[in-house]
N, CA, C and O atoms as a Maestro MAE file, in Angstrom:
{
 s_m_m2io_version
 :::
 2.0.0
}

f_m_ct {
 s_m_title
 :::
 protein
 m_atom[248] {
  # First column is atom index #
  i_m_mmod_type
  r_m_x_coord
  r_m_y_coord
  r_m_z_coord
  i_m_residue_number
  s_m_chain_name
  s_m_pdb_residue_name
  s_m_pdb_atom_name
  i_m_atomic_number
  :::
  1 25 234.159 134.935 67.510 1 A "MET " " N  " 7
  2 3 233.731 134.527 68.844 1 A "MET " " CA " 6
  3 2 234.260 133.082 69.054 1 A "MET " " C  " 6
  4 15 234.204 132.231 68.166 1 A "MET " " O  " 8
  5 25 234.691 132.902 70.079 2 A "LYS " " N  " 7
  6 3 235.309 131.437 70.331 2 A "LYS " " CA " 6
  7 2 234.351 130.512 70.929 2 A "LYS " " C  " 6
  8 15 233.658 130.780 71.910 2 A "LYS " " O  " 8
  9 25 234.348 129.378 70.269 3 A "THR " " N  " 7
  10 3 233.186 128.448 70.933 3 A "THR " " CA " 6
  11 2 234.219 127.501 71.816 3 A "THR " " C  " 6
  12 15 235.336 127.251 71.365 3 A "THR " " O  " 8
  13 25 233.853 127.068 72.901 4 A "PHE " " N  " 7
  14 3 234.645 126.044 73.877 4 A "PHE " " CA " 6
  15 2 233.862 124.712 73.664 4 A "PHE " " C  " 6
  16 15 232.671 124.609 73.959 4 A "PHE " " O  " 8
  17 25 234.517 123.820 73.197 5 A "LEU " " N  " 7
  18 3 234.156 122.458 73.285 5 A "LEU " " CA " 6
  19 2 234.970 121.625 74.133 5 A "LEU " " C  " 6
  20 15 236.200 121.689 74.119 5 A "LEU " " O  " 8
  21 25 234.294 120.823 74.893 6 A "ASN " " N  " 7
  22 3 234.789 119.921 75.783 6 A "ASN " " CA " 6
  23 2 235.684 120.664 76.769 6 A "ASN " " C  " 6
  24 15 236.829 120.297 77.033 6 A "ASN " " O  " 8
  25 25 235.077 121.748 77.302 7 A "THR " " N  " 7
  26 3 235.910 122.692 78.253 7 A "THR " " CA " 6
  27 2 235.342 121.946 79.704 7 A "THR " " C  " 6
  28 15 234.165 121.699 79.967 7 A "THR " " O  " 8
  29 25 236.375 121.707 80.435 8 A "ASP " " N  " 7
  30 3 236.269 121.016 81.670 8 A "ASP " " CA " 6
  31 2 236.886 122.081 82.737 8 A "ASP " " C  " 6
  32 15 238.100 122.252 82.847 8 A "ASP " " O  " 8
  33 25 235.908 122.783 83.516 9 A "ILE " " N  " 7
  34 3 236.276 123.781 84.441 9 A "ILE " " CA " 6
  35 2 236.077 123.201 85.786 9 A "ILE " " C  " 6
  36 15 234.970 122.814 86.158 9 A "ILE " " O  " 8
  37 25 237.340 123.125 86.655 10 A "ARG " " N  " 7
  38 3 236.998 122.425 87.965 10 A "ARG " " CA " 6
  39 2 237.579 123.533 89.046 10 A "ARG " " C  " 6
  40 15 238.576 124.244 88.922 10 A "ARG " " O  " 8
  41 25 236.663 123.458 90.124 11 A "MET " " N  " 7
  42 3 237.022 124.286 91.281 11 A "MET " " CA " 6
  43 2 237.813 123.651 92.179 11 A "MET " " C  " 6
  44 15 237.818 122.421 92.246 11 A "MET " " O  " 8
  45 25 238.622 124.477 93.023 12 A "THR " " N  " 7
  46 3 239.306 123.725 94.048 12 A "THR " " CA " 6
  47 2 238.320 123.537 95.281 12 A "THR " " C  " 6
  48 15 237.334 124.256 95.441 12 A "THR " " O  " 8
  49 25 238.629 122.647 96.018 13 A "ASP " " N  " 7
  50 3 237.825 122.277 97.255 13 A "ASP " " CA " 6
  51 2 237.541 123.699 97.937 13 A "ASP " " C  " 6
  52 15 236.415 124.055 98.284 13 A "ASP " " O  " 8
  53 25 238.630 124.422 98.077 14 A "ALA " " N  " 7
  54 3 238.509 125.653 99.112 14 A "ALA " " CA " 6
  55 2 237.535 126.658 98.430 14 A "ALA " " C  " 6
  56 15 236.765 127.345 99.101 14 A "ALA " " O  " 8
  57 25 237.601 126.721 97.023 15 A "LEU " " N  " 7
  58 3 236.800 127.815 96.205 15 A "LEU " " CA " 6
  59 2 235.407 127.251 96.291 15 A "LEU " " C  " 6
  60 15 234.500 128.083 96.320 15 A "LEU " " O  " 8
  61 25 235.084 125.962 96.335 16 A "GLU " " N  " 7
  62 3 233.901 125.367 96.253 16 A "GLU " " CA " 6
  63 2 233.224 125.451 97.605 16 A "GLU " " C  " 6
  64 15 231.998 125.558 97.628 16 A "GLU " " O  " 8
  65 25 233.894 125.413 98.698 17 A "ARG " " N  " 7
  66 3 233.445 125.658 100.133 17 A "ARG " " CA " 6
  67 2 233.130 127.120 100.314 17 A "ARG " " C  " 6
  68 15 232.209 127.471 101.052 17 A "ARG " " O  " 8
  69 25 233.914 128.020 99.620 18 A "GLN " " N  " 7
  70 3 233.727 129.425 99.895 18 A "GLN " " CA " 6
  71 2 232.493 129.838 99.107 18 A "GLN " " C  " 6
  72 15 231.706 130.606 99.660 18 A "GLN " " O  " 8
  73 25 232.262 129.445 97.971 19 A "LEU " " N  " 7
  74 3 231.142 129.769 97.324 19 A "LEU " " CA " 6
  75 2 229.941 129.275 97.795 19 A "LEU " " C  " 6
  76 15 228.915 129.952 97.735 19 A "LEU " " O  " 8
  77 25 229.971 128.047 98.304 20 A "LEU " " N  " 7
  78 3 228.747 127.401 98.994 20 A "LEU " " CA " 6
  79 2 228.391 128.117 100.230 20 A "LEU " " C  " 6
  80 15 227.209 128.263 100.543 20 A "LEU " " O  " 8
  81 25 229.545 128.658 101.082 21 A "ALA " " N  " 7
  82 3 229.152 129.260 102.193 21 A "ALA " " CA " 6
  83 2 228.442 130.687 101.914 21 A "ALA " " C  " 6
  84 15 227.510 131.155 102.569 21 A "ALA " " O  " 8
  85 25 229.099 131.292 100.774 22 A "GLU " " N  " 7
  86 3 228.417 132.574 100.546 22 A "GLU " " CA " 6
  87 2 226.961 132.512 100.125 22 A "GLU " " C  " 6
  88 15 226.110 133.338 100.455 22 A "GLU " " O  " 8
  89 25 226.756 131.405 99.332 23 A "ALA " " N  " 7
  90 3 225.310 131.079 98.848 23 A "ALA " " CA " 6
  91 2 224.348 130.873 100.172 23 A "ALA " " C  " 6
  92 15 223.244 131.395 100.328 23 A "ALA " " O  " 8
  93 25 224.961 130.075 101.000 24 A "ILE " " N  " 7
  94 3 223.943 129.887 102.114 24 A "ILE " " CA " 6
  95 2 223.903 131.231 103.080 24 A "ILE " " C  " 6
  96 15 222.855 131.534 103.650 24 A "ILE " " O  " 8
  97 25 224.886 131.872 103.200 25 A "GLU " " N  " 7
  98 3 224.788 133.253 103.982 25 A "GLU " " CA " 6
  99 2 223.848 134.087 102.991 25 A "GLU " " C  " 6
  100 15 222.943 134.685 103.572 25 A "GLU " " O  " 8
  101 25 223.890 134.209 101.837 26 A "ALA " " N  " 7
  102 3 222.902 135.077 101.048 26 A "ALA " " CA " 6
  103 2 221.542 134.751 101.236 26 A "ALA " " C  " 6
  104 15 220.667 135.601 101.402 26 A "ALA " " O  " 8
  105 25 221.318 133.339 101.209 27 A "ASN " " N  " 7
  106 3 219.968 132.802 101.332 27 A "ASN " " CA " 6
  107 2 219.316 133.030 102.852 27 A "ASN " " C  " 6
  108 15 218.121 133.288 102.992 27 A "ASN " " O  " 8
  109 25 220.146 132.917 103.861 28 A "GLN " " N  " 7
  110 3 219.816 133.230 104.999 28 A "GLN " " CA " 6
  111 2 219.465 134.734 105.302 28 A "GLN " " C  " 6
  112 15 218.546 135.127 106.020 28 A "GLN " " O  " 8
  113 25 220.443 135.550 104.564 29 A "SER " " N  " 7
  114 3 220.089 136.935 104.667 29 A "SER " " CA " 6
  115 2 218.806 137.389 104.076 29 A "SER " " C  " 6
  116 15 218.122 138.275 104.590 29 A "SER " " O  " 8
  117 25 218.469 136.710 102.891 30 A "TYR " " N  " 7
  118 3 217.325 137.136 102.118 30 A "TYR " " CA " 6
  119 2 216.186 136.686 103.162 30 A "TYR " " C  " 6
  120 15 215.377 137.522 103.564 30 A "TYR " " O  " 8
  121 25 216.138 135.322 103.601 31 A "ALA " " N  " 7
  122 3 215.087 134.751 104.386 31 A "ALA " " CA " 6
  123 2 214.881 135.874 105.672 31 A "ALA " " C  " 6
  124 15 213.738 136.161 106.025 31 A "ALA " " O  " 8
  125 25 215.886 136.386 106.236 32 A "LEU " " N  " 7
  126 3 215.761 137.271 107.496 32 A "LEU " " CA " 6
  127 2 215.136 138.512 107.039 32 A "LEU " " C  " 6
  128 15 214.266 139.003 107.759 32 A "LEU " " O  " 8
  129 25 215.501 139.170 105.791 33 A "ASP " " N  " 7
  130 3 215.002 140.302 105.382 33 A "ASP " " CA " 6
  131 2 213.536 140.158 105.130 33 A "ASP " " C  " 6
  132 15 212.800 141.081 105.478 33 A "ASP " " O  " 8
  133 25 212.951 138.909 104.462 34 A "VAL " " N  " 7
  134 3 211.524 138.765 104.234 34 A "VAL " " CA " 6
  135 2 210.778 138.677 105.590 34 A "VAL " " C  " 6
  136 15 209.675 139.211 105.710 34 A "VAL " " O  " 8
  137 25 211.333 138.045 106.558 35 A "THR " " N  " 7
  138 3 210.835 137.639 107.825 35 A "THR " " CA " 6
  139 2 210.430 139.217 108.595 35 A "THR " " C  " 6
  140 15 209.341 139.530 109.077 35 A "THR " " O  " 8
  141 25 211.642 140.019 108.525 36 A "LEU " " N  " 7
  142 3 211.451 141.270 109.095 36 A "LEU " " CA " 6
  143 2 210.561 142.171 108.466 36 A "LEU " " C  " 6
  144 15 209.872 142.936 109.142 36 A "LEU " " O  " 8
  145 25 210.504 142.145 106.981 37 A "LYS " " N  " 7
  146 3 209.579 142.933 106.244 37 A "LYS " " CA " 6
  147 2 208.177 142.522 106.724 37 A "LYS " " C  " 6
  148 15 207.380 143.431 106.953 37 A "LYS " " O  " 8
  149 25 207.780 141.199 106.908 38 A "ASN " " N  " 7
  150 3 206.489 140.696 107.234 38 A "ASN " " CA " 6
  151 2 206.294 141.057 108.573 38 A "ASN " " C  " 6
  152 15 205.101 141.236 108.816 38 A "ASN " " O  " 8
  153 25 207.077 141.236 109.575 39 A "LEU " " N  " 7
  154 3 206.885 141.430 110.870 39 A "LEU " " CA " 6
  155 2 206.628 142.951 111.036 39 A "LEU " " C  " 6
  156 15 205.793 143.255 111.887 39 A "LEU " " O  " 8
  157 25 207.240 143.965 110.329 40 A "PHE " " N  " 7
  158 3 207.089 145.314 110.204 40 A "PHE " " CA " 6
  159 2 205.816 145.502 109.596 40 A "PHE " " C  " 6
  160 15 205.135 146.405 110.081 40 A "PHE " " O  " 8
  161 25 205.298 144.802 108.564 41 A "LYS " " N  " 7
  162 3 203.847 144.931 108.073 41 A "LYS " " CA " 6
  163 2 202.752 144.580 109.129 41 A "LYS " " C  " 6
  164 15 201.682 145.183 109.218 41 A "LYS " " O  " 8
  165 25 203.103 143.634 109.845 42 A "LYS " " N  " 7
  166 3 202.011 143.226 110.924 42 A "LYS " " CA " 6
  167 2 202.028 144.360 112.101 42 A "LYS " " C  " 6
  168 15 200.989 144.776 112.614 42 A "LYS " " O  " 8
  169 25 203.172 144.755 112.421 43 A "VAL " " N  " 7
  170 3 203.226 145.911 113.412 43 A "VAL " " CA " 6
  171 2 202.602 147.306 113.111 43 A "VAL " " C  " 6
  172 15 201.983 148.032 113.889 43 A "VAL " " O  " 8
  173 25 202.917 147.519 111.756 44 A "ALA " " N  " 7
  174 3 202.308 148.713 111.200 44 A "ALA " " CA " 6
  175 2 200.759 148.467 111.164 44 A "ALA " " C  " 6
  176 15 200.081 149.425 111.536 44 A "ALA " " O  " 8
  177 25 200.186 147.491 110.827 45 A "GLY " " N  " 7
  178 3 198.814 147.030 110.815 45 A "GLY " " CA " 6
  179 2 197.942 147.388 112.196 45 A "GLY " " C  " 6
  180 15 196.756 147.713 112.248 45 A "GLY " " O  " 8
  181 25 198.814 147.242 113.212 46 A "PHE " " N  " 7
  182 3 198.065 147.486 114.524 46 A "PHE " " CA " 6
  183 2 197.998 148.970 114.667 46 A "PHE " " C  " 6
  184 15 197.189 149.434 115.470 46 A "PHE " " O  " 8
  185 25 198.750 149.743 113.986 47 A "PHE " " N  " 7
  186 3 198.495 151.198 114.182 47 A "PHE " " CA " 6
  187 2 197.703 151.972 113.203 47 A "PHE " " C  " 6
  188 15 197.493 153.178 113.330 47 A "PHE " " O  " 8
  189 25 197.230 151.186 112.136 48 A "LYS " " N  " 7
  190 3 196.357 151.807 111.136 48 A "LYS " " CA " 6
  191 2 194.974 151.827 111.743 48 A "LYS " " C  " 6
  192 15 194.655 150.923 112.515 48 A "LYS " " O  " 8
  193 25 194.122 152.814 111.442 49 A "THR " " N  " 7
  194 3 192.596 152.773 111.887 49 A "THR " " CA " 6
  195 2 191.955 151.981 110.587 49 A "THR " " C  " 6
  196 15 192.263 152.042 109.397 49 A "THR " " O  " 8
  197 25 191.099 151.332 111.168 50 A "PRO " " N  " 7
  198 3 190.229 150.541 110.206 50 A "PRO " " CA " 6
  199 2 189.290 151.442 109.413 50 A "PRO " " C  " 6
  200 15 188.109 151.580 109.731 50 A "PRO " " O  " 8
  201 25 189.777 151.967 108.513 51 A "GLU " " N  " 7
  202 3 188.899 153.099 107.838 51 A "GLU " " CA " 6
  203 2 187.617 152.582 107.153 51 A "GLU " " C  " 6
  204 15 186.564 153.219 107.139 51 A "GLU " " O  " 8
  205 25 187.806 151.309 106.557 52 A "GLY " " N  " 7
  206 3 186.486 150.743 106.094 52 A "GLY " " CA " 6
  207 2 185.487 150.580 107.289 52 A "GLY " " C  " 6
  208 15 184.398 151.145 107.197 52 A "GLY " " O  " 8
  209 25 185.755 149.919 108.293 53 A "ARG " " N  " 7
  210 3 184.925 149.713 109.389 53 A "ARG " " CA " 6
  211 2 184.432 151.099 110.160 53 A "ARG " " C  " 6
  212 15 183.293 151.244 110.605 53 A "ARG " " O  " 8
  213 25 185.349 151.962 110.231 54 A "MET " " N  " 7
  214 3 184.979 153.259 110.730 54 A "MET " " CA " 6
  215 2 183.807 153.743 110.129 54 A "MET " " C  " 6
  216 15 182.855 154.063 110.841 54 A "MET " " O  " 8
  217 25 183.753 153.844 108.802 55 A "HIS " " N  " 7
  218 3 182.711 154.677 108.088 55 A "HIS " " CA " 6
  219 2 181.334 153.918 108.512 55 A "HIS " " C  " 6
  220 15 180.347 154.638 108.667 55 A "HIS " " O  " 8
  221 25 181.193 152.499 108.715 56 A "HIS " " N  " 7
  222 3 179.940 151.974 108.972 56 A "HIS " " CA " 6
  223 2 179.589 152.061 110.436 56 A "HIS " " C  " 6
  224 15 178.409 151.941 110.763 56 A "HIS " " O  " 8
  225 25 180.560 152.266 111.376 57 A "THR " " N  " 7
  226 3 180.128 152.255 112.747 57 A "THR " " CA " 6
  227 2 179.845 153.684 113.330 57 A "THR " " C  " 6
  228 15 179.368 153.846 114.453 57 A "THR " " O  " 8
  229 25 180.167 154.683 112.500 58 A "VAL " " N  " 7
  230 3 179.757 156.188 112.854 58 A "VAL " " CA " 6
  231 2 178.381 156.361 112.530 58 A "VAL " " C  " 6
  232 15 177.963 156.122 111.397 58 A "VAL " " O  " 8
  233 25 177.626 156.777 113.488 59 A "ARG " " N  " 7
  234 3 176.184 157.119 113.119 59 A "ARG " " CA " 6
  235 2 175.889 158.513 113.264 59 A "ARG " " C  " 6
  236 15 176.360 159.086 114.246 59 A "ARG " " O  " 8
  237 25 175.196 159.146 112.458 60 A "THR " " N  " 7
  238 3 174.695 160.518 112.669 60 A "THR " " CA " 6
  239 2 173.382 160.802 113.422 60 A "THR " " C  " 6
  240 15 172.550 159.912 113.600 60 A "THR " " O  " 8
  241 25 173.245 161.847 113.785 61 A "ALA " " N  " 7
  242 3 172.092 162.146 114.840 61 A "ALA " " CA " 6
  243 2 170.887 162.397 113.959 61 A "ALA " " C  " 6
  244 15 169.868 162.815 114.509 61 A "ALA " " O  " 8
  245 25 170.890 162.196 112.695 62 A "ASN " " N  " 7
  246 3 169.443 162.563 111.982 62 A "ASN " " CA " 6
  247 2 168.499 161.768 112.345 62 A "ASN " " C  " 6
  248 15 167.362 161.915 111.898 62 A "ASN " " O  " 8
  :::
 }
 m_bond[247] {
  # First column is bond index #
  i_m_from
  i_m_to
  i_m_order
  :::
  1 1 2 1
  2 2 3 1
  3 3 4 2
  4 3 5 1
  5 5 6 1
  6 6 7 1
  7 7 8 2
  8 7 9 1
  9 9 10 1
  10 10 11 1
  11 11 12 2
  12 11 13 1
  13 13 14 1
  14 14 15 1
  15 15 16 2
  16 15 17 1
  17 17 18 1
  18 18 19 1
  19 19 20 2
  20 19 21 1
  21 21 22 1
  22 22 23 1
  23 23 24 2
  24 23 25 1
  25 25 26 1
  26 26 27 1
  27 27 28 2
  28 27 29 1
  29 29 30 1
  30 30 31 1
  31 31 32 2
  32 31 33 1
  33 33 34 1
  34 34 35 1
  35 35 36 2
  36 35 37 1
  37 37 38 1
  38 38 39 1
  39 39 40 2
  40 39 41 1
  41 41 42 1
  42 42 43 1
  43 43 44 2
  44 43 45 1
  45 45 46 1
  46 46 47 1
  47 47 48 2
  48 47 49 1
  49 49 50 1
  50 50 51 1
  51 51 52 2
  52 51 53 1
  53 53 54 1
  54 54 55 1
  55 55 56 2
  56 55 57 1
  57 57 58 1
  58 58 59 1
  59 59 60 2
  60 59 61 1
  61 61 62 1
  62 62 63 1
  63 63 64 2
  64 63 65 1
  65 65 66 1
  66 66 67 1
  67 67 68 2
  68 67 69 1
  69 69 70 1
  70 70 71 1
  71 71 72 2
  72 71 73 1
  73 73 74 1
  74 74 75 1
  75 75 76 2
  76 75 77 1
  77 77 78 1
  78 78 79 1
  79 79 80 2
  80 79 81 1
  81 81 82 1
  82 82 83 1
  83 83 84 2
  84 83 85 1
  85 85 86 1
  86 86 87 1
  87 87 88 2
  88 87 89 1
  89 89 90 1
  90 90 91 1
  91 91 92 2
  92 91 93 1
  93 93 94 1
  94 94 95 1
  95 95 96 2
  96 95 97 1
  97 97 98 1
  98 98 99 1
  99 99 100 2
  100 99 101 1
  101 101 102 1
  102 102 103 1
  103 103 104 2
  104 103 105 1
  105 105 106 1
  106 106 107 1
  107 107 108 2
  108 107 109 1
  109 109 110 1
  110 110 111 1
  111 111 112 2
  112 111 113 1
  113 113 114 1
  114 114 115 1
  115 115 116 2
  116 115 117 1
  117 117 118 1
  118 118 119 1
  119 119 120 2
  120 119 121 1
  121 121 122 1
  122 122 123 1
  123 123 124 2
  124 123 125 1
  125 125 126 1
  126 126 127 1
  127 127 128 2
  128 127 129 1
  129 129 130 1
  130 130 131 1
  131 131 132 2
  132 131 133 1
  133 133 134 1
  134 134 135 1
  135 135 136 2
  136 135 137 1
  137 137 138 1
  138 138 139 1
  139 139 140 2
  140 139 141 1
  141 141 142 1
  142 142 143 1
  143 143 144 2
  144 143 145 1
  145 145 146 1
  146 146 147 1
  147 147 148 2
  148 147 149 1
  149 149 150 1
  150 150 151 1
  151 151 152 2
  152 151 153 1
  153 153 154 1
  154 154 155 1
  155 155 156 2
  156 155 157 1
  157 157 158 1
  158 158 159 1
  159 159 160 2
  160 159 161 1
  161 161 162 1
  162 162 163 1
  163 163 164 2
  164 163 165 1
  165 165 166 1
  166 166 167 1
  167 167 168 2
  168 167 169 1
  169 169 170 1
  170 170 171 1
  171 171 172 2
  172 171 173 1
  173 173 174 1
  174 174 175 1
  175 175 176 2
  176 175 177 1
  177 177 178 1
  178 178 179 1
  179 179 180 2
  180 179 181 1
  181 181 182 1
  182 182 183 1
  183 183 184 2
  184 183 185 1
  185 185 186 1
  186 186 187 1
  187 187 188 2
  188 187 189 1
  189 189 190 1
  190 190 191 1
  191 191 192 2
  192 191 193 1
  193 193 194 1
  194 194 195 1
  195 195 196 2
  196 195 197 1
  197 197 198 1
  198 198 199 1
  199 199 200 2
  200 199 201 1
  201 201 202 1
  202 202 203 1
  203 203 204 2
  204 203 205 1
  205 205 206 1
  206 206 207 1
  207 207 208 2
  208 207 209 1
  209 209 210 1
  210 210 211 1
  211 211 212 2
  212 211 213 1
  213 213 214 1
  214 214 215 1
  215 215 216 2
  216 215 217 1
  217 217 218 1
  218 218 219 1
  219 219 220 2
  220 219 221 1
  221 221 222 1
  222 222 223 1
  223 223 224 2
  224 223 225 1
  225 225 226 1
  226 226 227 1
  227 227 228 2
  228 227 229 1
  229 229 230 1
  230 230 231 1
  231 231 232 2
  232 231 233 1
  233 233 234 1
  234 234 235 1
  235 235 236 2
  236 235 237 1
  237 237 238 1
  238 238 239 1
  239 239 240 2
  240 239 241 1
  241 241 242 1
  242 242 243 1
  243 243 244 2
  244 243 245 1
  245 245 246 1
  246 246 247 1
  247 247 248 2
  :::
 }
}
């Protein structure tokens, strides 16, 4: 196994800009996915029946 001592790796400006742009795009995409997921959860919550409350509000004729 080789060990690298004093290895100096330099990126070109174009490569650095490309990697930075890809990282920003990935971060924005992830944030959008999380936002959409939370929005769908809220919308789905409107269509669910409140099962816990429904049990307590229903009265029998006894």
